C-alpha positions in Angstrom: 28.4 20.7 -34.4 28.2 17.3 -36.1 24.7 16.7 -34.6 23.6 20.2 -35.7 24.7 19.6 -39.3 23.5 16.0 -39.5 20.0 16.6 -38.3 19.5 20.1 -39.6 19.1 21.6 -36.1 18.9 25.3 -35.2 21.1 26.3 -32.2 19.2 28.5 -29.8 21.8 29.1 -27.1 25.5 28.4 -26.3 26.9 28.2 -22.8 30.4 28.0 -21.1 29.0 27.2 -17.6 26.3 25.4 -15.7 24.2 28.2 -14.5 20.8 28.8 -16.2 20.0 31.3 -17.4 23.1 33.3 -16.3 25.6 31.4 -18.5 23.4 31.2 -21.6 24.3 33.3 -24.6 22.9 33.8 -28.1 24.9 31.6 -30.5 27.6 33.3 -32.5 27.9 31.0 -35.5 31.2 32.5 -36.7 32.8 31.9 -33.3 31.5 28.4 -33.2 33.0 27.7 -36.7 36.3 29.1 -35.6 36.3 26.9 -32.5 35.5 23.8 -34.5 38.2 24.4 -37.1 40.7 25.8 -34.6 41.2 28.8 -36.8 43.5 30.5 -34.3 46.2 27.9 -35.0 45.6 27.4 -38.7 48.5 29.6 -39.9 51.0 28.0 -37.5 49.7 24.5 -38.4 50.2 25.2 -42.1 53.9 25.6 -41.6 54.1 22.1 -40.1 51.8 20.3 -42.4 51.4 16.6 -41.6 50.1 13.8 -43.8 46.6 12.8 -42.5 46.6 9.5 -40.7 44.7 6.7 -42.5 41.2 5.8 -41.1 41.2 3.6 -38.1 40.3 -0.1 -38.3 36.6 0.4 -37.3 36.1 3.3 -39.7 37.6 1.3 -42.6 35.3 -1.6 -41.8 32.3 0.8 -41.7 33.1 2.3 -45.1 33.7 -1.1 -46.6 30.4 -2.4 -45.2 28.6 0.7 -46.6 30.0 0.1 -50.0 29.0 -3.6 -49.9 25.5 -2.7 -48.8 25.1 -0.2 -51.7 26.6 -2.7 -54.2 24.1 -5.4 -53.1 21.2 -3.1 -53.2 22.1 -2.0 -56.7 22.3 -5.6 -57.8 19.0 -6.5 -56.2 17.2 -3.7 -57.9 18.4 -5.1 -61.2 17.8 -8.8 -60.3 14.5 -8.7 -58.5 11.5 -7.1 -60.2 9.6 -5.0 -57.6 12.6 -4.6 -55.2 12.2 -0.8 -55.1 8.6 -1.4 -54.1 9.9 -3.4 -51.1 12.4 -0.6 -50.2 9.5 1.9 -50.3 7.4 -0.3 -48.1 10.3 -0.6 -45.6 10.5 3.2 -45.5 6.8 3.5 -44.7 7.4 1.3 -41.6 9.5 4.2 -40.2 6.6 6.6 -40.3 4.0 7.2 -37.6 1.8 4.2 -37.4 -1.3 6.4 -37.8 0.0 7.4 -41.3 1.2 4.0 -42.5 -2.0 2.4 -43.8 -2.9 5.3 -46.1 0.7 5.5 -47.5 0.8 1.7 -47.9 -2.5 1.6 -49.8 -1.2 4.5 -52.0 2.0 2.5 -52.7 0.3 -0.8 -53.6 -2.1 0.8 -56.0 0.9 1.8 -58.1 1.8 -1.9 -58.6 2.3 -2.3 -62.3 1.5 -5.7 -63.9 1.4 -4.6 -67.5 5.0 -5.8 -68.0 4.0 -9.4 -67.2 2.6 -11.0 -70.4 2.0 -14.4 -68.8 2.0 -14.2 -65.1 1.2 -16.9 -62.6 -0.1 -16.7 -59.0 0.9 -19.1 -56.3 -2.0 -18.8 -53.9 -1.6 -19.3 -50.2 -3.3 -22.0 -48.2 -7.0 -21.5 -47.4 -7.6 -20.4 -43.8 -5.2 -18.5 -41.7 -1.6 -19.1 -40.6 -0.9 -18.9 -36.9 2.0 -16.5 -36.2 2.6 -15.8 -32.5 -1.0 -16.4 -31.7 -2.3 -14.0 -34.4 -4.3 -15.1 -37.4 -2.4 -14.2 -40.6 -3.8 -14.7 -44.1 -2.0 -17.3 -46.2 0.9 -16.0 -48.2 0.6 -15.7 -52.0 3.2 -15.1 -54.6 3.2 -13.5 -58.0 5.4 -15.1 -60.7 6.6 -13.8 -64.0 6.3 -15.5 -67.3 9.4 -17.6 -66.4 7.8 -18.7 -63.2 10.2 -16.7 -61.0 9.1 -14.6 -58.0 8.1 -11.0 -58.4 7.6 -8.6 -55.5 3.9 -7.4 -55.7 1.0 -7.0 -53.3 -0.9 -10.3 -53.9 -3.3 -9.3 -51.1 -4.6 -6.6 -53.4 -4.6 -9.0 -56.3 -6.7 -11.5 -54.3 -9.4 -8.9 -53.7 -9.9 -8.8 -57.4 -10.4 -12.6 -57.3 -9.0 -15.4 -59.5 -11.6 -14.6 -62.1 -10.4 -11.0 -62.4 -6.9 -12.2 -63.0 -8.1 -14.6 -65.7 -9.9 -11.8 -67.4 -6.9 -9.4 -67.1 -4.4 -12.0 -68.3 -5.8 -14.7 -70.5 -2.7 -16.9 -70.2 -2.5 -16.6 -66.4 -1.6 -19.8 -64.5 -3.2 -20.1 -61.1 -1.5 -22.5 -58.7 -3.3 -23.8 -55.5 -1.9 -25.6 -52.4 -4.8 -28.1 -52.7 -7.5 -29.0 -55.1 -10.0 -26.1 -55.2 -13.7 -26.5 -54.5 -15.9 -27.6 -57.3 -17.4 -24.2 -58.1 -13.9 -22.7 -58.5 -12.9 -25.7 -60.8 -15.9 -25.1 -63.0 -15.3 -21.4 -63.3 -11.6 -22.0 -64.2 -12.4 -25.0 -66.5 -11.2 -23.4 -69.7 -8.1 -21.7 -68.1 -4.8 -23.1 -66.9 -4.6 -24.1 -63.2 -2.6 -26.5 -61.1 -3.2 -27.9 -57.7 -1.1 -30.0 -55.3 -2.8 -33.3 -54.5 -2.3 -35.6 -51.5 -1.4 -39.3 -52.2 -5.0 -40.3 -51.2 -6.8 -37.9 -53.6 -9.4 -39.9 -55.6 -9.6 -39.6 -59.4 -11.3 -41.4 -62.2 -9.2 -43.4 -64.7 -10.3 -46.1 -67.0 -13.8 -45.9 -65.5 -12.4 -46.8 -62.1 -11.7 -44.7 -59.0 -8.1 -44.8 -57.7 -5.9 -42.9 -55.3 -3.2 -40.9 -57.2 -0.4 -42.8 -55.5 -1.7 -46.0 -57.1 -1.2 -44.6 -60.6 2.6 -44.1 -60.6 3.3 -47.5 -62.2 0.8 -46.9 -65.1 1.5 -43.3 -65.8 3.6 -42.4 -68.8 7.1 -41.1 -68.3 7.0 -37.5 -69.6 10.5 -36.2 -68.7 13.6 -37.1 -66.8 16.1 -34.3 -66.0 18.7 -33.3 -63.4 17.6 -31.2 -60.4 19.5 -29.6 -57.5 17.3 -30.5 -54.6 17.9 -29.8 -50.9 21.6 -29.5 -51.5 22.0 -32.7 -53.4 22.4 -33.7 -57.1 19.2 -35.6 -58.0 17.2 -36.6 -61.0 13.5 -35.7 -61.4 11.2 -38.2 -63.0 8.0 -36.6 -64.3 5.0 -38.8 -65.2 1.6 -37.7 -66.6 -1.7 -39.4 -67.1 -5.1 -38.1 -68.1 -7.8 -38.4 -65.4 -11.3 -37.2 -64.5 -12.1 -35.5 -61.2 -13.9 -37.7 -58.7 -15.1 -37.7 -55.1 -18.3 -37.1 -53.2 -18.2 -33.3 -53.8 -17.7 -33.8 -57.5 -20.3 -36.4 -58.6 -22.1 -33.9 -60.8 -19.0 -33.2 -62.8 -17.4 -36.7 -62.8 -16.6 -36.2 -66.5 -14.5 -33.1 -65.9 -11.2 -33.9 -67.6 -7.9 -33.1 -66.0 -4.2 -34.2 -65.9 -2.4 -35.9 -63.1 1.3 -35.2 -62.7 3.5 -37.5 -60.6 7.0 -36.5 -59.6 9.7 -38.7 -58.1 13.0 -37.2 -57.1 15.9 -39.7 -56.9 19.4 -39.3 -55.4 22.0 -39.6 -58.2 24.5 -41.4 -55.9 22.1 -44.2 -54.6 19.1 -44.1 -56.9 16.9 -43.9 -53.8 13.6 -42.1 -54.1 13.9 -39.0 -51.8 10.4 -37.7 -52.3 7.2 -38.2 -54.4 4.8 -35.4 -55.2 1.5 -35.2 -57.0 -0.4 -32.4 -58.9 -3.7 -32.2 -60.7 -4.1 -29.6 -63.5 -6.6 -28.5 -66.0 -6.5 -30.4 -69.2 -5.1 -27.5 -71.2 -1.9 -27.3 -69.2 0.8 -29.2 -71.1 4.0 -27.4 -70.0 6.1 -29.8 -67.9 8.6 -27.1 -67.0 6.1 -25.7 -64.5 6.6 -28.6 -62.1 10.4 -28.2 -61.5 9.9 -24.5 -61.0 7.3 -25.1 -58.4 9.5 -27.5 -56.5 11.9 -24.6 -56.0 9.2 -22.4 -54.7 7.6 -24.8 -52.2 9.3 -23.1 -49.2 7.8 -19.7 -49.9 5.0 -19.9 -47.4 7.4 -21.1 -44.6 9.9 -18.4 -45.4 7.3 -15.7 -45.5 5.8 -16.9 -42.2 9.3 -17.0 -40.6 10.1 -13.5 -41.9 6.7 -12.2 -40.6 7.6 -13.3 -37.1 11.2 -12.1 -37.4 10.1 -8.6 -38.2 8.7 -8.2 -34.8 12.3 -8.4 -33.4 13.6 -5.7 -35.7 14.1 -2.5 -33.6 11.7 0.2 -34.6 9.8 -1.9 -37.1 6.3 -1.2 -35.9 3.8 -1.3 -38.7 0.2 -2.2 -39.7 -0.5 -5.9 -40.4 -0.8 -5.5 -44.2 2.5 -3.7 -44.5 4.3 -6.2 -42.3 2.8 -9.1 -44.4 3.9 -7.4 -47.6 7.5 -6.8 -46.4 7.7 -10.5 -45.2 6.4 -11.8 -48.5 8.7 -9.5 -50.5 11.8 -10.6 -48.5 10.9 -14.3 -49.1 10.2 -13.7 -52.8 13.6 -12.0 -53.2 15.4 -14.7 -51.4 13.9 -17.4 -53.6 14.5 -15.5 -56.8 18.2 -14.9 -56.0 18.5 -18.5 -54.8 17.3 -20.1 -58.0 18.8 -17.6 -60.5 21.3 -19.0 -63.0 22.5 -15.6 -64.1 26.3 -15.1 -63.7 25.9 -11.8 -61.8 23.6 -13.4 -59.2 26.3 -16.0 -58.3 28.4 -13.1 -56.9 25.3 -11.5 -55.3 24.5 -14.8 -53.4 28.1 -15.0 -52.2 28.1 -11.4 -51.0 24.7 -11.8 -49.2 25.9 -15.0 -47.5 29.1 -13.3 -46.4 27.2 -10.6 -44.6 26.0 -13.3 -42.2 29.4 -15.0 -42.1 27.9 -18.0 -44.0 29.4 -20.0 -46.8 26.2 -21.7 -48.0 25.2 -19.1 -50.6 22.4 -21.4 -52.0 20.5 -21.6 -48.7 17.2 -19.7 -48.8 17.3 -19.3 -45.0 20.7 -17.6 -45.2 19.6 -15.4 -48.0 16.5 -14.3 -46.2 18.4 -13.4 -43.0 21.0 -11.5 -45.1 18.2 -9.6 -46.9 16.7 -8.6 -43.6 20.1 -7.4 -42.4 20.6 -5.6 -45.6 17.4 -3.6 -45.2 18.4 -2.6 -41.6 21.8 -1.6 -42.9 20.2 0.4 -45.7 18.3 2.3 -43.1 21.4 3.0 -40.9 24.1 3.6 -43.4 23.6 6.9 -45.2 25.8 6.0 -48.3 23.6 3.0 -49.0 20.3 4.9 -48.9 20.8 7.0 -52.0 17.4 6.4 -53.7 
């Protein structure tokens, strides 16, 4: 009876024996209900009413888990822009694979960017990422005007190109994993862009060519501020120096002005330099708060790639490549946004997500990513959690 009600089935026959078709009868629904509720003894039982026993241990645990799942989902919908889009994409993965691509395309065309007055895009690395032997496009991430992750389909955004984004949002900041080719730099010359540079990247300064790592001692100290980095209390030193782009591929625009940003992260306890990083930006970018925000987002591509591979191990998660990539990027974006949020409510959310995996390190992006994956599976299985 429970299976009939739960799945909306229509009983065709009942039987009290093993012979077919001799022991098959048409279902008498009233009789079935009487049997289920034991109506024949209801009057006698009412004279000897007993207090119902409390739920058993496993059922209490199940109800508690269901409530925690729903609570976490509600908080995530408030804390992470685009989280309902991620839930909808996960639901599409439950459909027949033949229908998924059309439904996914319909879903992503509904992505709304109008609420973002000054978005930024962290573009994935050029070329493909290798995931289980398959070529996967580099993961990209949309950021809001506070440089915090937003769940959106950056694959669709990429089809409109960087120039489309610049035309759509005049203040858009485009962030690259390496210095773009010269044609892209020229097209974006009057816009804000930022690219990570290697220590050996060559630039012009004072009419001389130098590697960026050689300029740390002459660059002006721009800011010094505390930074929680890799589980340690550290201090970030940010230096900045005007440069001009150089190199064999850029001879014809050797006078192209830019800025070089040099970052050193030192441990507070020892003063030791833990890491040094370098960025080159357009001349018009003067906001030094961008750099600390990017340091917190550097693991996005690794997290998204790990999630992409992990989804193949989720039972029943069989979906088209674009949908799988979007879900992986959405889970990674949500993990990073929750990890770096300073909102008081998100402290509790981090602790609850970590507790789902039996972990105590609520600031770990890896723990949060695994907890979010578990949460999406639990949302699928626990009816009270899937109310939307």
